[in-house]
Backbone bond lengths (Angstrom), bond angles and torsions (degrees), N, CA, C in turn:
res aa  C-N    CA-C-N  psi(-1)  N-CA   C-N-CA  omega(-1)  CA-C   N-CA-C  phi
1 M - - - 1.441 - - 1.528 108.46 -
2 V 1.329 114.92 140.80 1.462 121.25 -177.69 1.523 108.29 -95.91
3 N 1.315 115.57 127.47 1.461 120.73 177.58 1.521 108.86 -96.77
4 I 1.336 115.99 125.29 1.458 121.55 179.35 1.524 107.83 -121.05
5 D 1.313 115.16 134.59 1.455 121.46 177.66 1.535 109.29 -67.27
6 F 1.329 117.15 148.18 1.465 121.79 -178.41 1.525 111.11 -61.69
7 A 1.303 119.29 -42.89 1.474 122.82 -179.68 1.527 110.33 -64.41
8 L 1.332 117.84 -39.50 1.465 121.55 178.03 1.529 110.74 -65.17
9 S 1.324 117.72 -41.00 1.464 120.14 179.87 1.538 110.87 -66.29
10 I 1.325 118.30 -38.99 1.465 121.26 176.88 1.530 109.74 -65.46
11 G 1.315 117.93 -42.04 1.463 121.88 178.65 1.519 112.05 -62.84
12 L 1.332 117.84 -45.35 1.459 121.02 178.60 1.526 111.48 -64.78
13 Y 1.315 116.69 -40.34 1.466 120.71 177.82 1.524 110.44 -62.87
14 S 1.320 117.80 -42.01 1.463 121.79 179.94 1.523 111.25 -65.16
15 I 1.321 117.33 -45.76 1.464 121.65 -179.94 1.519 110.45 -63.17
16 L 1.314 117.37 -43.21 1.466 121.11 179.06 1.529 111.02 -64.17
17 S 1.319 117.43 -42.59 1.469 120.81 179.62 1.522 111.42 -64.01
18 I 1.321 117.05 -45.19 1.469 120.93 179.34 1.522 110.38 -64.46
19 G 1.311 117.55 -39.96 1.469 121.24 177.60 1.516 112.08 -61.84
20 L 1.309 117.60 -42.50 1.467 120.89 178.43 1.522 111.50 -66.28
21 I 1.321 117.62 -37.92 1.466 120.80 177.69 1.522 110.30 -65.04
22 I 1.318 117.46 -42.35 1.469 121.04 179.19 1.527 110.63 -64.64
23 L 1.318 118.08 -42.30 1.465 120.88 178.01 1.529 111.61 -63.86
24 A 1.328 117.22 -42.23 1.464 120.26 178.33 1.519 110.69 -63.70
25 W 1.320 117.20 -40.52 1.466 120.80 178.23 1.523 110.87 -64.92
26 F 1.331 117.68 -43.32 1.452 121.59 -177.91 1.522 111.81 -63.65
27 F 1.317 117.93 -47.77 1.457 120.71 -179.24 1.524 112.05 -73.37
28 G 1.307 117.94 -31.64 1.456 121.19 176.11 1.512 111.76 -67.80
29 R 1.317 117.32 -35.53 1.458 122.15 178.67 1.519 110.56 -67.87
30 K 1.303 118.19 -40.45 1.468 121.13 178.00 1.525 110.77 -62.85
31 Q 1.318 117.80 -42.29 1.462 121.41 179.70 1.522 110.34 -65.10
32 K 1.308 117.78 -37.71 1.458 121.78 -179.93 1.524 110.45 -65.67
33 D 1.327 118.35 -39.19 1.456 121.56 178.75 1.525 111.39 -66.30
34 K 1.311 118.19 -33.93 1.458 121.56 -179.52 1.529 111.51 -70.36
35 D 1.327 117.33 -32.60 1.457 121.15 -176.12 1.527 112.72 -79.04
36 L 1.317 118.08 -9.12 1.452 121.36 -177.19 1.522 109.80 -77.34
37 S 1.324 116.09 115.70 1.455 121.12 177.73 1.520 108.39 -150.04
38 L 1.313 115.84 159.51 1.454 121.16 -178.07 1.521 108.81 -117.73
39 D 1.303 115.49 125.36 1.458 121.55 179.22 1.532 108.90 -72.33
40 P 1.315 118.61 132.21 1.470 121.13 -178.57 1.524 114.33 -58.99
41 K 1.332 118.50 -21.11 1.462 119.17 -179.74 1.525 112.06 -71.07
42 F 1.333 119.07 -13.30 1.457 122.42 178.27 1.524 112.78 -94.40
43 I 1.319 118.61 -4.99 1.459 122.38 178.98 1.524 108.05 -93.66
44 W 1.323 116.80 124.15 1.456 123.13 -177.55 1.515 109.55 -115.91
45 F 1.333 116.02 149.81 1.453 123.58 178.08 1.522 107.87 -125.91
46 C 1.333 117.07 118.12 1.460 120.97 -178.32 1.526 109.59 -73.32
47 S 1.328 116.17 130.24 1.462 121.08 -178.76 1.529 112.51 -80.82
48 V 1.329 118.51 -12.44 1.460 121.67 -178.71 1.530 111.11 -95.45
49 C 1.344 117.19 -55.62 1.469 120.16 -175.41 1.525 112.74 -103.61
50 T 1.321 119.10 2.54 1.475 126.32 178.87 1.530 112.76 59.44
51 Y 1.311 117.17 29.69 1.465 122.14 178.20 1.524 108.95 -86.33
52 T 1.318 117.57 134.68 1.460 122.76 176.27 1.520 108.09 -100.43
53 Y 1.336 117.05 128.31 1.457 121.17 -177.65 1.519 110.52 -143.83
54 V 1.324 115.27 169.07 1.465 122.09 -178.43 1.521 108.56 -110.39
55 Q 1.314 116.35 127.06 1.462 123.54 175.18 1.523 106.45 -116.15
56 T 1.327 118.12 113.59 1.463 121.16 -172.72 1.524 113.87 -78.13
57 K 1.324 118.04 -12.95 1.460 120.06 178.12 1.524 109.44 -90.67
58 D 1.306 116.25 143.57 1.462 121.96 178.68 1.524 108.40 -87.74
59 V 1.338 115.99 85.89 1.466 122.21 -176.85 1.520 109.65 -123.81
60 A 1.351 115.99 164.13 1.467 120.78 -179.90 1.525 111.69 -84.21
61 F 1.345 117.84 -29.45 1.456 122.57 179.47 1.523 109.16 -122.59
62 S 1.324 115.87 147.75 1.451 120.83 179.38 1.525 109.46 -140.53
63 V 1.328 116.47 151.30 1.459 121.97 178.30 1.516 108.19 -103.14
64 C 1.325 116.00 128.05 1.466 121.54 179.63 1.533 109.38 -67.34
65 P 1.334 117.77 129.94 1.459 119.48 -179.55 1.534 112.90 -71.97
66 R 1.313 118.15 -18.72 1.461 121.02 -178.61 1.528 112.35 -86.27
67 C 1.336 117.53 -53.00 1.471 119.88 -174.14 1.524 113.66 -108.58
68 G 1.335 118.16 -12.83 1.458 121.08 177.59 1.516 114.76 82.98
69 S 1.310 118.75 7.07 1.465 120.82 179.76 1.537 109.76 -80.15
70 Y 1.332 113.52 155.30 1.473 120.23 178.96 1.519 108.67 -88.70
71 N 1.325 114.50 138.45 1.459 120.45 179.06 1.517 108.49 -125.42
72 K 1.324 115.45 141.04 1.456 121.79 179.58 1.516 108.52 -104.49
73 R 1.327 115.34 142.37 1.471 120.53 178.79 1.529 107.71 -68.67
74 P 1.328 117.29 130.71 1.461 119.13 178.24 1.522 110.46 -65.69
75 T 1.318 115.75 147.55 1.461 120.51 178.35 1.525 109.61 -74.43
76 E 1.310 117.19 160.80 1.458 122.61 -178.30 1.508 112.24 -62.96
77 G 1.311 119.57 -34.43 1.452 122.73 -175.79 1.512 113.31 -78.94
78 S 1.338 118.59 -19.46 1.467 121.63 -175.72 1.488 112.51 -84.50
């Protein structure tokens, strides 16, 4: 039978727990970066000033943040 001091067992438990938390954080962060993508329906192109911007709402009309003109979402067939 192996005799382990109480302080040593607490230290090993702490190191192991912290190591597992760091590994979970590291692999979870990589997965989060992979899932980040932008749907093309949120990318708008201003027909007046040619500014490209992101509108997070799914709407038919959008206002350009640069020039203030209204832009209409192009139809699927065009």
